[in-house]
N, C-alpha and C positions, 0 to 999 in steps of 0.2 A: 569357135571363139578361142578355145584353149590353144589351138595350134597357132593362131595369129598372135596371141599374147606371148607365147614362147618364142616365136620368130622375131617379134619386136624386141624382146628382152635380149635375145642373142645378138641382134644387130646393134643394140645399145652398148652391150658389153664389148663388142668388136670395135666400135668407134672409140670407146674410152681406152681400150688397149692400144689402139693406133696412136692416140694422143700421147699417152704416157711413154710408149716405146720411142716415138719420134722425139719427144722432149729429152729422154735419156740419151738418145743418140747424139743430139746436139750438145748436151752437157759433156758427153764423153769424148767428143771430137777435139783433139788437141788444138786444131786451128781455131776453134770457137772459144778458147780460153786464153786470152792474152796474159793472164796472170801465172802462166806456167813458169816453172823454175828457169831463171835466166842462165844458170850454169849448174853443172852437176855438184860442184863443191861449194857453191854459194859465195866464192871469193869475189871481191869487188875491188874498186880503186883504193889506192893507199894514200891519196892526197885529197884536198878539198880546195875549191876556189875561194876567193876572198871578195868577189862581187857577183852580181847577177850575170854579167858578161863572161866571167871566167868560171862559172859553176861547173863542177865536175859531173860528167854524165854517169848515171847510176841506173841499173836495171832493177826491176822488182825481184825480191828474194836474194839479192846480193847484199853482202855485208861490207860496207865502206869503212875504212879506218883512216885516221889522219892524226898526225901530231901538230900541235899548234901552241900558241901563247895565249894565256888568259887575257881576254879583251879583244881577240880577233873575231871577225865575222866570218863564219865558214858556210859555204854554199855547195849544195849538190842539186842536180836536176834529174828527174825521173819521169817516165811516161805513164799516163793513166788513161784508159780507154772507157768508152761508154758502158755503163752498167757495173763499173767497179767501185768498190769502197776501199780506199787505201788507208793503211795504218802506218804511220811513221814512228819508229822507235829510235831513241838516241840515248847513248850512255857516255858520260864524261868521267874519266878516271882522273882524279885530282892529285896534286902534288902531296908530298908528305905533310902531315899536319904541323910539324915543327917549322916548316917554311912558310906557313900561312898565318895571317894576322886576324882572321875572323871568318864568319860565315859568308857564303856566296850564293847568289840566285841565278839560275840558268834558265834559258827559254828557247823553245823550238817553234819556229813559225813556218807556214807553208803558203806559197803564192802560186797562182796559176800562170799560164803562158802570157797573160796580159799584165802580169805583176800585181794582180789584185789579191790582197790577203784573204785566205780562205779560213773560215772559222772551224774550229775543232768541235765535232759533235760531243765527244767526251774524251777523257784521258787527262793525264797530268802534263799539261803543256808547259807549265812553269814549276820549277822545283828548287827548293832551298836546301843547300848542303851545309850542315853544321861545320864548325871549325875543325872537328876531329873526324869528319866523314871522309871515306876513301873514294866514293863515287856517288854520282847522282844519275838517275834514270828518268827519262821523259817519254811521253807517248801522246800522239795526236791522231785521232781517228776522224778522217774527213767525211764529208757528205758523199753520197753516191754521185758519180759522174753522170751527167745527163747528155744525151746525144744532141740535144738542141735546147735553146732557151731564148727568152725575149732579150733584145739588146740591152734593155735597162736593168735586167736582173743580174745578180751576182752568183748565179748558179755555177758550180764546177762543170767544166766542159772538157771534152777529149783534148789531150795535148800534153805539153810539158808542165811539170810542177816543180817548183823550187823549194828546197829545204834550207832554212837559215838557222844556224845554231850559234848562240853567243851567250855571254854572261851579261846580266842586266843590273846587277848590284853586287858590289864587293868592296873591301877596303882598298883604297888607292895604292897602298904598298904592295898589294898582291898582283897588280897589273904586270903582265909579262912572264909570269910563272908558267912553266911548261905543263901542258895537259895532253891527255890522249883521248880521242873521241871515236865512237863507233855509231854508225847510222845504218839502219836497215828498213826497207820499205816492203810491205806485203800488201796484197789486195785480194778481196773476196768478191766473186761474181754474184750480183744480186738477182740475176735471172730476169724473167719477163716482167716481174713486178716493177722494174725500173725503166722499162721501155717507154718511150714517148713518140709522138708523131712528129717527124721532122729530123733532119740531120744537118750538121755543119758542112759547108763546101770543103773545108780543109781543117784538120786538127790545129789547135793553137800551139804551134811549134815554131819558135824563133829560128831564124836562118843561121848562117855561118858568117862570122865576122873575121876579117883579115886584120891582124895586128902588125903594123909595120914597125920594125925596130930601127929602121934607118929611113931617111927621107926618100931614097930611091929603092928601098927594099933590099939593099945589099950591104954587106959589111965592107970594111976596108980591104979585105982580101978578095973582094969580088964575089963572095959566096952569098947566096940568097938567104937572108935571115928572117924573112917574113914567116909568120906562123898562122895556122888556122885554129880558131877557137870555136868549138861546137857549142851552140847555145841550146841544144835540145837533142832528144833521142826518141826512138820509137820502139814499141814492143817488138820482141824478136820474131813474133808471128805476123807482124804488120798490124796496121790499124783495122778496125772493124769495117766491113764493106759499107755499112750504113743503112742499106735498104732492108736487109734481112734481120728480123728479130723473132723472138719466141712467140710474139703476138700473132704472127702468121699461122702458126700451128693451131692456136686456139680459135682463130677466125675460121679457118678451113674446117676444123673439126666441128665447130658449132654449126656451120652450114650443113655439114653432112648429117649431123644428128637432127637438125631441124627438118631436113628433107625426109628422113626416116620417120619422124614423128608425124609429118603431114601425110605420108603414105599410109601409116597405120590408122590415122584418124579417118582418112577416106575409106579405107577398107571396112571400118566399123559402121560408117553411115550408109554405105552402099547396100548393105544387106546381103544375105546368103543366097537368095533365090531370085528368080525372075518375077516381076510384078504380074499379078493376075489380070486378065483382060476383062474390061467392062462390057457386059452384054449390050448390044445395040438397042437403042431406044430408051435406055435407062438414064 
């Protein structure tokens, strides 16, 4: 009996070690982490779009900077994959206080690939800068991106996400004053706890629009002046394959442990010796 107990305990420990080691291998695999640094120095674009259609593409862990005028709507677009919880940080460096006429209120909003506004779980989405403040910082922590959702739900799904930064309240005399903006997006992988059954056929990434600057796409000199405006981007490691999640490890591991438990139970109920023969005629 003691030998069987020890054997079962050893098999149980081996199964648990298999689960933990496999999970760690998936977590350490660079291809399984779309939130890896987009560039070594973290440098990003130095301009911002002014509409959804002209949003500037931004990768996670990049720092985007842009100069603008107070009152402008500034747009960036970044990719977020299933299982990620993105955090958007924005900093607005304001003009000298002597040039301003009062306090101002700034706001950062995030929209998904269908241009549905996504709520912030927490963070300072709207911030008021006093008349003598030099800068204001905003933060928006989004909900975890789901691999699949009901059509009627407003859950965040894999694809492009738009960041919109603008001032929502200020003295009218301050409109047009120059400001300097910084936007950075980071994401944390929530692991198997965020996995769901089902995947999208394609990430919610808008296509590419052609902007014609002349009716025939050419300038007077015959040079083609049409330009391509990218309406989305994807993680540098590509989108998640969709079918593989950490739940597979726990499903297979649970099946193995269940089989071991069944074998151990059978060995206990079978007995250690052969049954005695019943004498004839009894």
